[in-house]
PDB file with one MODEL, atoms N, CA, C and O in Angstrom:
MODEL        1
ATOM      1  N   UNK A   1      -2.458   1.662 -39.125  1.00  0.00           N
ATOM      2  CA  UNK A   1      -1.163   1.451 -38.575  1.00  0.00           C
ATOM      3  C   UNK A   1      -0.183   2.628 -38.826  1.00  0.00           C
ATOM      4  O   UNK A   1       0.634   3.022 -37.994  1.00  0.00           O
ATOM      5  N   UNK A   2      -0.357   3.140 -40.061  1.00  0.00           N
ATOM      6  CA  UNK A   2       0.521   4.200 -40.456  1.00  0.00           C
ATOM      7  C   UNK A   2       0.250   5.498 -39.560  1.00  0.00           C
ATOM      8  O   UNK A   2       1.160   6.273 -39.267  1.00  0.00           O
ATOM      9  N   UNK A   3      -1.027   5.664 -39.164  1.00  0.00           N
ATOM     10  CA  UNK A   3      -1.332   6.826 -38.353  1.00  0.00           C
ATOM     11  C   UNK A   3      -0.790   6.665 -36.912  1.00  0.00           C
ATOM     12  O   UNK A   3      -0.402   7.648 -36.280  1.00  0.00           O
ATOM     13  N   UNK A   4      -0.768   5.435 -36.412  1.00  0.00           N
ATOM     14  CA  UNK A   4      -0.189   5.129 -35.117  1.00  0.00           C
ATOM     15  C   UNK A   4       1.273   5.463 -35.075  1.00  0.00           C
ATOM     16  O   UNK A   4       1.754   6.115 -34.148  1.00  0.00           O
ATOM     17  N   UNK A   5       2.005   4.992 -36.127  1.00  0.00           N
ATOM     18  CA  UNK A   5       3.391   5.265 -36.190  1.00  0.00           C
ATOM     19  C   UNK A   5       3.700   6.723 -36.387  1.00  0.00           C
ATOM     20  O   UNK A   5       4.660   7.217 -35.795  1.00  0.00           O
ATOM     21  N   UNK A   6       2.948   7.434 -37.180  1.00  0.00           N
ATOM     22  CA  UNK A   6       3.120   8.813 -37.416  1.00  0.00           C
ATOM     23  C   UNK A   6       2.830   9.640 -36.108  1.00  0.00           C
ATOM     24  O   UNK A   6       3.492  10.639 -35.827  1.00  0.00           O
ATOM     25  N   UNK A   7       1.808   9.167 -35.329  1.00  0.00           N
ATOM     26  CA  UNK A   7       1.511   9.833 -34.054  1.00  0.00           C
ATOM     27  C   UNK A   7       2.668   9.629 -33.048  1.00  0.00           C
ATOM     28  O   UNK A   7       3.076  10.563 -32.357  1.00  0.00           O
ATOM     29  N   UNK A   8       3.181   8.392 -32.984  1.00  0.00           N
ATOM     30  CA  UNK A   8       4.306   8.106 -32.097  1.00  0.00           C
ATOM     31  C   UNK A   8       5.514   8.953 -32.413  1.00  0.00           C
ATOM     32  O   UNK A   8       6.172   9.467 -31.509  1.00  0.00           O
ATOM     33  N   UNK A   9       5.802   9.098 -33.656  1.00  0.00           N
ATOM     34  CA  UNK A   9       6.993   9.899 -34.091  1.00  0.00           C
ATOM     35  C   UNK A   9       6.709  11.389 -33.767  1.00  0.00           C
ATOM     36  O   UNK A   9       7.617  12.074 -33.298  1.00  0.00           O
ATOM     37  N   UNK A  10       5.536  11.893 -33.990  1.00  0.00           N
ATOM     38  CA  UNK A  10       5.195  13.258 -33.704  1.00  0.00           C
ATOM     39  C   UNK A  10       5.304  13.479 -32.176  1.00  0.00           C
ATOM     40  O   UNK A  10       5.807  14.520 -31.753  1.00  0.00           O
ATOM     41  N   UNK A  11       4.853  12.542 -31.358  1.00  0.00           N
ATOM     42  CA  UNK A  11       4.942  12.648 -29.890  1.00  0.00           C
ATOM     43  C   UNK A  11       6.395  12.620 -29.467  1.00  0.00           C
ATOM     44  O   UNK A  11       6.743  13.351 -28.539  1.00  0.00           O
ATOM     45  N   UNK A  12       7.258  11.846 -30.063  1.00  0.00           N
ATOM     46  CA  UNK A  12       8.666  11.787 -29.731  1.00  0.00           C
ATOM     47  C   UNK A  12       9.347  13.052 -30.085  1.00  0.00           C
ATOM     48  O   UNK A  12      10.174  13.531 -29.308  1.00  0.00           O
ATOM     49  N   UNK A  13       9.043  13.645 -31.249  1.00  0.00           N
ATOM     50  CA  UNK A  13       9.615  14.924 -31.651  1.00  0.00           C
ATOM     51  C   UNK A  13       9.202  15.953 -30.754  1.00  0.00           C
ATOM     52  O   UNK A  13      10.062  16.740 -30.358  1.00  0.00           O
ATOM     53  N   UNK A  14       7.986  16.077 -30.359  1.00  0.00           N
ATOM     54  CA  UNK A  14       7.436  17.068 -29.463  1.00  0.00           C
ATOM     55  C   UNK A  14       8.125  16.990 -28.099  1.00  0.00           C
ATOM     56  O   UNK A  14       8.493  18.018 -27.530  1.00  0.00           O
ATOM     57  N   UNK A  15       8.302  15.747 -27.563  1.00  0.00           N
ATOM     58  CA  UNK A  15       8.913  15.554 -26.294  1.00  0.00           C
ATOM     59  C   UNK A  15      10.349  16.006 -26.417  1.00  0.00           C
ATOM     60  O   UNK A  15      10.823  16.671 -25.496  1.00  0.00           O
ATOM     61  N   UNK A  16      11.091  15.701 -27.482  1.00  0.00           N
ATOM     62  CA  UNK A  16      12.484  16.111 -27.610  1.00  0.00           C
ATOM     63  C   UNK A  16      12.569  17.575 -27.783  1.00  0.00           C
ATOM     64  O   UNK A  16      13.516  18.162 -27.259  1.00  0.00           O
ATOM     65  N   UNK A  17      11.674  18.238 -28.467  1.00  0.00           N
ATOM     66  CA  UNK A  17      11.760  19.650 -28.704  1.00  0.00           C
ATOM     67  C   UNK A  17      11.502  20.445 -27.396  1.00  0.00           C
ATOM     68  O   UNK A  17      12.187  21.439 -27.154  1.00  0.00           O
ATOM     69  N   UNK A  18      10.553  20.038 -26.568  1.00  0.00           N
ATOM     70  CA  UNK A  18      10.235  20.710 -25.380  1.00  0.00           C
ATOM     71  C   UNK A  18      10.749  20.023 -24.123  1.00  0.00           C
ATOM     72  O   UNK A  18      10.176  20.182 -23.046  1.00  0.00           O
ATOM     73  N   UNK A  19      11.859  19.239 -24.263  1.00  0.00           N
ATOM     74  CA  UNK A  19      12.416  18.441 -23.147  1.00  0.00           C
ATOM     75  C   UNK A  19      12.815  19.326 -21.993  1.00  0.00           C
ATOM     76  O   UNK A  19      12.590  18.967 -20.837  1.00  0.00           O
ATOM     77  N   UNK A  20      13.401  20.475 -22.274  1.00  0.00           N
ATOM     78  CA  UNK A  20      13.867  21.353 -21.139  1.00  0.00           C
ATOM     79  C   UNK A  20      12.658  21.881 -20.369  1.00  0.00           C
ATOM     80  O   UNK A  20      12.675  21.880 -19.138  1.00  0.00           O
ATOM     81  N   UNK A  21      11.609  22.331 -21.061  1.00  0.00           N
ATOM     82  CA  UNK A  21      10.423  22.835 -20.426  1.00  0.00           C
ATOM     83  C   UNK A  21       9.758  21.749 -19.526  1.00  0.00           C
ATOM     84  O   UNK A  21       9.319  21.976 -18.398  1.00  0.00           O
ATOM     85  N   UNK A  22       9.737  20.530 -20.163  1.00  0.00           N
ATOM     86  CA  UNK A  22       9.150  19.428 -19.401  1.00  0.00           C
ATOM     87  C   UNK A  22      10.014  19.112 -18.138  1.00  0.00           C
ATOM     88  O   UNK A  22       9.466  18.891 -17.058  1.00  0.00           O
ATOM     89  N   UNK A  23      11.299  19.095 -18.278  1.00  0.00           N
ATOM     90  CA  UNK A  23      12.189  18.806 -17.161  1.00  0.00           C
ATOM     91  C   UNK A  23      12.040  19.831 -16.022  1.00  0.00           C
ATOM     92  O   UNK A  23      12.017  19.490 -14.839  1.00  0.00           O
ATOM     93  N   UNK A  24      11.941  21.112 -16.445  1.00  0.00           N
ATOM     94  CA  UNK A  24      11.797  22.240 -15.504  1.00  0.00           C
ATOM     95  C   UNK A  24      10.421  22.063 -14.761  1.00  0.00           C
ATOM     96  O   UNK A  24      10.351  22.285 -13.552  1.00  0.00           O
ATOM     97  N   UNK A  25       9.347  21.669 -15.476  1.00  0.00           N
ATOM     98  CA  UNK A  25       8.098  21.526 -14.873  1.00  0.00           C
ATOM     99  C   UNK A  25       8.087  20.380 -13.876  1.00  0.00           C
ATOM    100  O   UNK A  25       7.517  20.523 -12.795  1.00  0.00           O
ATOM    101  N   UNK A  26       8.694  19.258 -14.201  1.00  0.00           N
ATOM    102  CA  UNK A  26       8.795  18.106 -13.337  1.00  0.00           C
ATOM    103  C   UNK A  26       9.571  18.424 -12.083  1.00  0.00           C
ATOM    104  O   UNK A  26       9.148  18.107 -10.972  1.00  0.00           O
ATOM    105  N   UNK A  27      10.747  19.075 -12.283  1.00  0.00           N
ATOM    106  CA  UNK A  27      11.544  19.494 -11.171  1.00  0.00           C
ATOM    107  C   UNK A  27      10.890  20.469 -10.188  1.00  0.00           C
ATOM    108  O   UNK A  27      11.168  20.473  -8.989  1.00  0.00           O
ATOM    109  N   UNK A  28      10.016  21.288 -10.755  1.00  0.00           N
ATOM    110  CA  UNK A  28       9.336  22.221  -9.921  1.00  0.00           C
ATOM    111  C   UNK A  28       8.152  21.567  -9.089  1.00  0.00           C
ATOM    112  O   UNK A  28       7.875  21.941  -7.949  1.00  0.00           O
ATOM    113  N   UNK A  29       7.510  20.605  -9.729  1.00  0.00           N
ATOM    114  CA  UNK A  29       6.337  20.003  -9.130  1.00  0.00           C
ATOM    115  C   UNK A  29       6.694  18.798  -8.202  1.00  0.00           C
ATOM    116  O   UNK A  29       6.011  18.529  -7.214  1.00  0.00           O
ATOM    117  N   UNK A  30       7.785  18.096  -8.566  1.00  0.00           N
ATOM    118  CA  UNK A  30       8.002  16.822  -7.830  1.00  0.00           C
ATOM    119  C   UNK A  30       8.246  16.968  -6.323  1.00  0.00           C
ATOM    120  O   UNK A  30       7.754  16.130  -5.567  1.00  0.00           O
ATOM    121  N   UNK A  31       8.968  17.970  -5.851  1.00  0.00           N
ATOM    122  CA  UNK A  31       9.203  18.159  -4.406  1.00  0.00           C
ATOM    123  C   UNK A  31       7.854  18.346  -3.630  1.00  0.00           C
ATOM    124  O   UNK A  31       7.663  17.837  -2.526  1.00  0.00           O
ATOM    125  N   UNK A  32       6.926  19.123  -4.299  1.00  0.00           N
ATOM    126  CA  UNK A  32       5.625  19.303  -3.636  1.00  0.00           C
ATOM    127  C   UNK A  32       4.843  17.976  -3.618  1.00  0.00           C
ATOM    128  O   UNK A  32       4.167  17.724  -2.620  1.00  0.00           O
ATOM    129  N   UNK A  33       4.881  17.155  -4.593  1.00  0.00           N
ATOM    130  CA  UNK A  33       4.207  15.854  -4.641  1.00  0.00           C
ATOM    131  C   UNK A  33       4.806  15.001  -3.582  1.00  0.00           C
ATOM    132  O   UNK A  33       4.050  14.320  -2.888  1.00  0.00           O
ATOM    133  N   UNK A  34       6.108  14.971  -3.387  1.00  0.00           N
ATOM    134  CA  UNK A  34       6.773  14.109  -2.459  1.00  0.00           C
ATOM    135  C   UNK A  34       6.350  14.502  -1.043  1.00  0.00           C
ATOM    136  O   UNK A  34       6.112  13.626  -0.211  1.00  0.00           O
ATOM    137  N   UNK A  35       6.256  15.752  -0.764  1.00  0.00           N
ATOM    138  CA  UNK A  35       5.870  16.240   0.616  1.00  0.00           C
ATOM    139  C   UNK A  35       4.486  15.836   0.853  1.00  0.00           C
ATOM    140  O   UNK A  35       4.193  15.317   1.930  1.00  0.00           O
ATOM    141  N   UNK A  36       3.558  16.039  -0.107  1.00  0.00           N
ATOM    142  CA  UNK A  36       2.180  15.688   0.130  1.00  0.00           C
ATOM    143  C   UNK A  36       1.973  14.207   0.332  1.00  0.00           C
ATOM    144  O   UNK A  36       1.178  13.775   1.166  1.00  0.00           O
ATOM    145  N   UNK A  37       2.697  13.448  -0.443  1.00  0.00           N
ATOM    146  CA  UNK A  37       2.559  12.060  -0.318  1.00  0.00           C
ATOM    147  C   UNK A  37       3.110  11.549   1.064  1.00  0.00           C
ATOM    148  O   UNK A  37       2.502  10.666   1.669  1.00  0.00           O
ATOM    149  N   UNK A  38       4.192  12.072   1.529  1.00  0.00           N
ATOM    150  CA  UNK A  38       4.759  11.738   2.795  1.00  0.00           C
ATOM    151  C   UNK A  38       3.761  12.095   3.921  1.00  0.00           C
ATOM    152  O   UNK A  38       3.560  11.301   4.840  1.00  0.00           O
ATOM    153  N   UNK A  39       3.154  13.254   3.852  1.00  0.00           N
ATOM    154  CA  UNK A  39       2.186  13.678   4.797  1.00  0.00           C
ATOM    155  C   UNK A  39       0.981  12.737   4.865  1.00  0.00           C
ATOM    156  O   UNK A  39       0.503  12.344   5.930  1.00  0.00           O
ATOM    157  N   UNK A  40       0.521  12.401   3.642  1.00  0.00           N
ATOM    158  CA  UNK A  40      -0.673  11.473   3.618  1.00  0.00           C
ATOM    159  C   UNK A  40      -0.358  10.127   4.154  1.00  0.00           C
ATOM    160  O   UNK A  40      -1.206   9.517   4.805  1.00  0.00           O
ATOM    161  N   UNK A  41       0.839   9.622   3.912  1.00  0.00           N
ATOM    162  CA  UNK A  41       1.273   8.324   4.380  1.00  0.00           C
ATOM    163  C   UNK A  41       1.364   8.358   5.884  1.00  0.00           C
ATOM    164  O   UNK A  41       0.966   7.398   6.543  1.00  0.00           O
ATOM    165  N   UNK A  42       1.878   9.440   6.451  1.00  0.00           N
ATOM    166  CA  UNK A  42       2.026   9.532   7.896  1.00  0.00           C
ATOM    167  C   UNK A  42       0.601   9.596   8.536  1.00  0.00           C
ATOM    168  O   UNK A  42       0.367   8.991   9.582  1.00  0.00           O
ATOM    169  N   UNK A  43      -0.310  10.311   7.916  1.00  0.00           N
ATOM    170  CA  UNK A  43      -1.680  10.371   8.439  1.00  0.00           C
ATOM    171  C   UNK A  43      -2.325   8.963   8.363  1.00  0.00           C
ATOM    172  O   UNK A  43      -2.998   8.557   9.311  1.00  0.00           O
ATOM    173  N   UNK A  44      -2.135   8.227   7.278  1.00  0.00           N
ATOM    174  CA  UNK A  44      -2.617   6.905   7.156  1.00  0.00           C
ATOM    175  C   UNK A  44      -2.047   5.967   8.186  1.00  0.00           C
ATOM    176  O   UNK A  44      -2.760   5.143   8.759  1.00  0.00           O
ATOM    177  N   UNK A  45      -0.765   6.097   8.418  1.00  0.00           N
ATOM    178  CA  UNK A  45      -0.154   5.272   9.433  1.00  0.00           C
ATOM    179  C   UNK A  45      -0.718   5.548  10.815  1.00  0.00           C
ATOM    180  O   UNK A  45      -0.924   4.628  11.607  1.00  0.00           O
ATOM    181  N   UNK A  46      -0.959   6.775  11.091  1.00  0.00           N
ATOM    182  CA  UNK A  46      -1.498   7.154  12.447  1.00  0.00           C
ATOM    183  C   UNK A  46      -2.915   6.564  12.574  1.00  0.00           C
ATOM    184  O   UNK A  46      -3.257   6.026  13.627  1.00  0.00           O
ATOM    185  N   UNK A  47      -3.739   6.654  11.526  1.00  0.00           N
ATOM    186  CA  UNK A  47      -5.070   6.217  11.580  1.00  0.00           C
ATOM    187  C   UNK A  47      -5.058   4.636  11.779  1.00  0.00           C
ATOM    188  O   UNK A  47      -5.832   4.083  12.561  1.00  0.00           O
ATOM    189  N   UNK A  48      -4.162   3.981  11.044  1.00  0.00           N
ATOM    190  CA  UNK A  48      -4.060   2.493  11.148  1.00  0.00           C
ATOM    191  C   UNK A  48      -3.708   2.074  12.549  1.00  0.00           C
ATOM    192  O   UNK A  48      -4.276   1.127  13.092  1.00  0.00           O
ATOM    193  N   UNK A  49      -2.734   2.811  13.152  1.00  0.00           N
ATOM    194  CA  UNK A  49      -2.304   2.453  14.507  1.00  0.00           C
ATOM    195  C   UNK A  49      -3.466   2.650  15.472  1.00  0.00           C
ATOM    196  O   UNK A  49      -3.690   1.808  16.341  1.00  0.00           O
ATOM    197  N   UNK A  50      -4.228   3.775  15.332  1.00  0.00           N
ATOM    198  CA  UNK A  50      -5.421   3.993  16.195  1.00  0.00           C
ATOM    199  C   UNK A  50      -6.471   2.878  16.032  1.00  0.00           C
ATOM    200  O   UNK A  50      -7.070   2.414  17.003  1.00  0.00           O
ATOM    201  N   UNK A  51      -6.667   2.476  14.796  1.00  0.00           N
ATOM    202  CA  UNK A  51      -7.730   1.473  14.535  1.00  0.00           C
ATOM    203  C   UNK A  51      -7.269   0.113  15.137  1.00  0.00           C
ATOM    204  O   UNK A  51      -8.067  -0.615  15.727  1.00  0.00           O
ATOM    205  N   UNK A  52      -5.970  -0.205  14.971  1.00  0.00           N
ATOM    206  CA  UNK A  52      -5.472  -1.436  15.675  1.00  0.00           C
ATOM    207  C   UNK A  52      -5.616  -1.387  17.168  1.00  0.00           C
ATOM    208  O   UNK A  52      -6.011  -2.357  17.815  1.00  0.00           O
ATOM    209  N   UNK A  53      -5.286  -0.230  17.700  1.00  0.00           N
ATOM    210  CA  UNK A  53      -5.344  -0.058  19.183  1.00  0.00           C
ATOM    211  C   UNK A  53      -6.808  -0.255  19.691  1.00  0.00           C
ATOM    212  O   UNK A  53      -7.051  -0.913  20.703  1.00  0.00           O
ATOM    213  N   UNK A  54      -7.789   0.363  18.919  1.00  0.00           N
ATOM    214  CA  UNK A  54      -9.158   0.222  19.293  1.00  0.00           C
ATOM    215  C   UNK A  54      -9.603  -1.236  19.218  1.00  0.00           C
ATOM    216  O   UNK A  54     -10.324  -1.728  20.086  1.00  0.00           O
ATOM    217  N   UNK A  55      -9.144  -1.933  18.131  1.00  0.00           N
ATOM    218  CA  UNK A  55      -9.546  -3.358  17.915  1.00  0.00           C
ATOM    219  C   UNK A  55      -8.942  -4.218  19.043  1.00  0.00           C
ATOM    220  O   UNK A  55      -9.599  -5.150  19.506  1.00  0.00           O
ATOM    221  N   UNK A  56      -7.745  -3.938  19.483  1.00  0.00           N
ATOM    222  CA  UNK A  56      -7.132  -4.669  20.566  1.00  0.00           C
ATOM    223  C   UNK A  56      -7.893  -4.501  21.826  1.00  0.00           C
ATOM    224  O   UNK A  56      -8.115  -5.454  22.573  1.00  0.00           O
ATOM    225  N   UNK A  57      -8.324  -3.204  22.083  1.00  0.00           N
ATOM    226  CA  UNK A  57      -9.105  -2.942  23.301  1.00  0.00           C
ATOM    227  C   UNK A  57     -10.407  -3.688  23.304  1.00  0.00           C
ATOM    228  O   UNK A  57     -10.793  -4.264  24.322  1.00  0.00           O
ATOM    229  N   UNK A  58     -11.101  -3.689  22.168  1.00  0.00           N
ATOM    230  CA  UNK A  58     -12.366  -4.370  22.081  1.00  0.00           C
ATOM    231  C   UNK A  58     -12.196  -5.878  22.268  1.00  0.00           C
ATOM    232  O   UNK A  58     -12.958  -6.525  22.986  1.00  0.00           O
ATOM    233  N   UNK A  59     -11.243  -6.381  21.646  1.00  0.00           N
ATOM    234  CA  UNK A  59     -10.945  -7.872  21.776  1.00  0.00           C
ATOM    235  C   UNK A  59     -10.640  -8.215  23.208  1.00  0.00           C
ATOM    236  O   UNK A  59     -11.162  -9.208  23.714  1.00  0.00           O
ATOM    237  N   UNK A  60      -9.813  -7.434  23.891  1.00  0.00           N
ATOM    238  CA  UNK A  60      -9.433  -7.685  25.268  1.00  0.00           C
ATOM    239  C   UNK A  60     -10.750  -7.579  26.163  1.00  0.00           C
ATOM    240  O   UNK A  60     -10.899  -8.346  27.114  1.00  0.00           O
ATOM    241  N   UNK A  61     -11.638  -6.679  25.860  1.00  0.00           N
ATOM    242  CA  UNK A  61     -12.838  -6.558  26.655  1.00  0.00           C
ATOM    243  C   UNK A  61     -13.747  -7.750  26.488  1.00  0.00           C
ATOM    244  O   UNK A  61     -14.455  -8.112  27.429  1.00  0.00           O
ATOM    245  N   UNK A  62     -13.756  -8.397  25.287  1.00  0.00           N
ATOM    246  CA  UNK A  62     -14.616  -9.546  25.046  1.00  0.00           C
ATOM    247  C   UNK A  62     -14.034 -10.814  25.546  1.00  0.00           C
ATOM    248  O   UNK A  62     -14.775 -11.791  25.654  1.00  0.00           O
ATOM    249  N   UNK A  63     -12.746 -10.898  25.870  1.00  0.00           N
ATOM    250  CA  UNK A  63     -12.168 -12.126  26.485  1.00  0.00           C
ATOM    251  C   UNK A  63     -12.699 -12.306  27.837  1.00  0.00           C
ATOM    252  O   UNK A  63     -12.955 -11.325  28.536  1.00  0.00           O
ATOM    253  N   UNK A  64     -12.883 -13.531  28.250  1.00  0.00           N
ATOM    254  CA  UNK A  64     -13.377 -13.847  29.635  1.00  0.00           C
ATOM    255  C   UNK A  64     -12.312 -13.320  30.658  1.00  0.00           C
ATOM    256  O   UNK A  64     -11.134 -13.201  30.321  1.00  0.00           O
ATOM    257  N   UNK A  65     -12.741 -13.018  31.873  1.00  0.00           N
ATOM    258  CA  UNK A  65     -11.988 -12.408  32.894  1.00  0.00           C
ATOM    259  C   UNK A  65     -10.757 -13.259  33.222  1.00  0.00           C
ATOM    260  O   UNK A  65      -9.699 -12.689  33.489  1.00  0.00           O
ATOM    261  N   UNK A  66     -10.838 -14.552  33.216  1.00  0.00           N
ATOM    262  CA  UNK A  66      -9.671 -15.385  33.626  1.00  0.00           C
ATOM    263  C   UNK A  66      -8.645 -15.479  32.500  1.00  0.00           C
ATOM    264  O   UNK A  66      -7.499 -15.855  32.746  1.00  0.00           O
ATOM    265  N   UNK A  67      -9.026 -15.150  31.293  1.00  0.00           N
ATOM    266  CA  UNK A  67      -7.982 -15.177  30.161  1.00  0.00           C
ATOM    267  C   UNK A  67      -7.343 -13.876  29.855  1.00  0.00           C
ATOM    268  O   UNK A  67      -6.427 -13.854  29.033  1.00  0.00           O
ATOM    269  N   UNK A  68      -7.728 -12.822  30.422  1.00  0.00           N
ATOM    270  CA  UNK A  68      -7.190 -11.573  30.100  1.00  0.00           C
ATOM    271  C   UNK A  68      -5.713 -11.396  30.438  1.00  0.00           C
ATOM    272  O   UNK A  68      -4.987 -10.753  29.681  1.00  0.00           O
ATOM    273  N   UNK A  69      -5.275 -11.927  31.504  1.00  0.00           N
ATOM    274  CA  UNK A  69      -3.877 -11.823  31.923  1.00  0.00           C
ATOM    275  C   UNK A  69      -3.007 -13.048  31.482  1.00  0.00           C
ATOM    276  O   UNK A  69      -1.783 -13.035  31.620  1.00  0.00           O
ATOM    277  N   UNK A  70      -3.651 -14.052  30.974  1.00  0.00           N
ATOM    278  CA  UNK A  70      -2.941 -15.192  30.517  1.00  0.00           C
ATOM    279  C   UNK A  70      -2.228 -14.925  29.170  1.00  0.00           C
ATOM    280  O   UNK A  70      -2.872 -14.470  28.225  1.00  0.00           O
ATOM    281  N   UNK A  71      -0.918 -15.200  29.068  1.00  0.00           N
ATOM    282  CA  UNK A  71      -0.279 -14.922  27.803  1.00  0.00           C
ATOM    283  C   UNK A  71      -0.827 -15.865  26.683  1.00  0.00           C
ATOM    284  O   UNK A  71      -1.229 -17.009  26.893  1.00  0.00           O
ATOM    285  N   UNK A  72      -0.793 -15.260  25.499  1.00  0.00           N
ATOM    286  CA  UNK A  72      -1.340 -15.998  24.306  1.00  0.00           C
ATOM    287  C   UNK A  72      -0.300 -17.076  23.935  1.00  0.00           C
ATOM    288  O   UNK A  72       0.906 -16.942  24.142  1.00  0.00           O
ATOM    289  N   UNK A  73      -0.875 -18.161  23.368  1.00  0.00           N
ATOM    290  CA  UNK A  73      -0.050 -19.284  22.906  1.00  0.00           C
ATOM    291  C   UNK A  73       0.672 -18.909  21.622  1.00  0.00           C
ATOM    292  O   UNK A  73      -0.004 -18.776  20.602  1.00  0.00           O
ATOM    293  N   UNK A  74       1.971 -18.730  21.585  1.00  0.00           N
ATOM    294  CA  UNK A  74       2.661 -18.303  20.397  1.00  0.00           C
ATOM    295  C   UNK A  74       3.471 -19.421  19.832  1.00  0.00           C
ATOM    296  O   UNK A  74       4.334 -19.141  19.001  1.00  0.00           O
ATOM    297  N   UNK A  75       3.276 -20.700  20.207  1.00  0.00           N
ATOM    298  CA  UNK A  75       3.987 -21.803  19.637  1.00  0.00           C
ATOM    299  C   UNK A  75       3.687 -21.959  18.165  1.00  0.00           C
ATOM    300  O   UNK A  75       2.586 -21.663  17.700  1.00  0.00           O
ATOM    301  N   UNK A  76       4.681 -22.426  17.444  1.00  0.00           N
ATOM    302  CA  UNK A  76       4.496 -22.599  16.006  1.00  0.00           C
ATOM    303  C   UNK A  76       3.662 -23.885  15.810  1.00  0.00           C
ATOM    304  O   UNK A  76       3.743 -24.851  16.568  1.00  0.00           O
ATOM    305  N   UNK A  77       2.871 -23.817  14.751  1.00  0.00           N
ATOM    306  CA  UNK A  77       2.016 -24.930  14.361  1.00  0.00           C
ATOM    307  C   UNK A  77       2.872 -25.837  13.455  1.00  0.00           C
ATOM    308  O   UNK A  77       3.548 -25.387  12.530  1.00  0.00           O
ATOM    309  N   UNK A  78       2.799 -27.172  13.788  1.00  0.00           N
ATOM    310  CA  UNK A  78       3.564 -28.112  12.981  1.00  0.00           C
ATOM    311  C   UNK A  78       2.955 -28.216  11.565  1.00  0.00           C
ATOM    312  O   UNK A  78       1.796 -27.871  11.331  1.00  0.00           O
ATOM    313  N   UNK A  79       3.771 -28.694  10.662  1.00  0.00           N
ATOM    314  CA  UNK A  79       3.238 -28.858   9.235  1.00  0.00           C
ATOM    315  C   UNK A  79       2.011 -29.656   9.163  1.00  0.00           C
ATOM    316  O   UNK A  79       1.131 -29.351   8.358  1.00  0.00           O
ATOM    317  N   UNK A  80       1.885 -30.747  10.021  1.00  0.00           N
ATOM    318  CA  UNK A  80       0.668 -31.566   9.920  1.00  0.00           C
ATOM    319  C   UNK A  80      -0.538 -30.883  10.402  1.00  0.00           C
ATOM    320  O   UNK A  80      -1.640 -31.294  10.040  1.00  0.00           O
ATOM    321  N   UNK A  81      -0.418 -29.813  11.237  1.00  0.00           N
ATOM    322  CA  UNK A  81      -1.614 -29.150  11.783  1.00  0.00           C
ATOM    323  C   UNK A  81      -1.993 -27.934  10.886  1.00  0.00           C
ATOM    324  O   UNK A  81      -3.083 -27.381  11.034  1.00  0.00           O
ATOM    325  N   UNK A  82      -1.138 -27.542  10.005  1.00  0.00           N
ATOM    326  CA  UNK A  82      -1.420 -26.340   9.189  1.00  0.00           C
ATOM    327  C   UNK A  82      -2.563 -26.695   8.225  1.00  0.00           C
ATOM    328  O   UNK A  82      -2.644 -27.816   7.722  1.00  0.00           O
ATOM    329  N   UNK A  83      -3.473 -25.679   7.972  1.00  0.00           N
ATOM    330  CA  UNK A  83      -4.552 -25.966   7.032  1.00  0.00           C
ATOM    331  C   UNK A  83      -3.965 -25.975   5.653  1.00  0.00           C
ATOM    332  O   UNK A  83      -2.983 -25.289   5.370  1.00  0.00           O
ATOM    333  N   UNK A  84      -4.596 -26.785   4.770  1.00  0.00           N
ATOM    334  CA  UNK A  84      -4.194 -26.857   3.431  1.00  0.00           C
ATOM    335  C   UNK A  84      -5.020 -25.925   2.603  1.00  0.00           C
ATOM    336  O   UNK A  84      -6.140 -25.596   2.993  1.00  0.00           O
ATOM    337  N   UNK A  85      -4.530 -25.494   1.504  1.00  0.00           N
ATOM    338  CA  UNK A  85      -5.347 -24.585   0.660  1.00  0.00           C
ATOM    339  C   UNK A  85      -4.645 -23.194   0.629  1.00  0.00           C
ATOM    340  O   UNK A  85      -3.540 -23.000   1.135  1.00  0.00           O
ATOM    341  N   UNK A  86      -5.329 -22.311   0.037  1.00  0.00           N
ATOM    342  CA  UNK A  86      -4.790 -20.964  -0.090  1.00  0.00           C
ATOM    343  C   UNK A  86      -5.751 -19.899   0.314  1.00  0.00           C
ATOM    344  O   UNK A  86      -6.951 -20.071   0.100  1.00  0.00           O
ATOM    345  N   UNK A  87      -5.328 -18.844   0.866  1.00  0.00           N
ATOM    346  CA  UNK A  87      -6.221 -17.753   1.168  1.00  0.00           C
ATOM    347  C   UNK A  87      -6.795 -17.174  -0.049  1.00  0.00           C
ATOM    348  O   UNK A  87      -7.898 -16.634   0.034  1.00  0.00           O
ATOM    349  N   UNK A  88      -6.170 -17.223  -1.184  1.00  0.00           N
ATOM    350  CA  UNK A  88      -6.701 -16.644  -2.412  1.00  0.00           C
ATOM    351  C   UNK A  88      -7.385 -17.624  -3.309  1.00  0.00           C
ATOM    352  O   UNK A  88      -7.692 -17.339  -4.466  1.00  0.00           O
ATOM    353  N   UNK A  89      -7.631 -18.850  -2.721  1.00  0.00           N
ATOM    354  CA  UNK A  89      -8.291 -19.906  -3.573  1.00  0.00           C
ATOM    355  C   UNK A  89      -9.609 -19.400  -4.045  1.00  0.00           C
ATOM    356  O   UNK A  89     -10.435 -18.920  -3.268  1.00  0.00           O
ATOM    357  N   UNK A  90      -9.797 -19.514  -5.335  1.00  0.00           N
ATOM    358  CA  UNK A  90     -11.056 -19.153  -5.990  1.00  0.00           C
ATOM    359  C   UNK A  90     -11.155 -17.649  -6.237  1.00  0.00           C
ATOM    360  O   UNK A  90     -12.199 -17.202  -6.713  1.00  0.00           O
ATOM    361  N   UNK A  91     -10.155 -16.858  -5.949  1.00  0.00           N
ATOM    362  CA  UNK A  91     -10.215 -15.428  -6.243  1.00  0.00           C
ATOM    363  C   UNK A  91      -9.551 -15.060  -7.535  1.00  0.00           C
ATOM    364  O   UNK A  91      -9.680 -13.933  -8.013  1.00  0.00           O
ATOM    365  N   UNK A  92      -8.847 -15.996  -8.098  1.00  0.00           N
ATOM    366  CA  UNK A  92      -8.183 -15.675  -9.360  1.00  0.00           C
ATOM    367  C   UNK A  92      -6.782 -15.066  -9.176  1.00  0.00           C
ATOM    368  O   UNK A  92      -6.123 -14.686 -10.145  1.00  0.00           O
ATOM    369  N   UNK A  93      -6.353 -14.985  -7.931  1.00  0.00           N
ATOM    370  CA  UNK A  93      -5.035 -14.400  -7.638  1.00  0.00           C
ATOM    371  C   UNK A  93      -3.992 -15.485  -7.656  1.00  0.00           C
ATOM    372  O   UNK A  93      -2.812 -15.211  -7.434  1.00  0.00           O
TER     373      UNK A  93
ENDMDL
END
């Protein structure tokens, strides 16, 4: 236990001693990380939109000819018609 406390104190002193160097490093790297993350998220969004579009096309092709132009039923389901249970039932969530 003493070694843990001594290590925590040594780490705190080291962080305090080199705080300016650490801050300069973070300030120099953070903008690059933000740009890369934004680019990756934009690419992921584009791929997700393409995948959804392909899925919609496939589903529409599989629907019978008479149902393709018929609007989908978007009425709300009453409480008595809703299934009971949970989507995460048995998963530990």
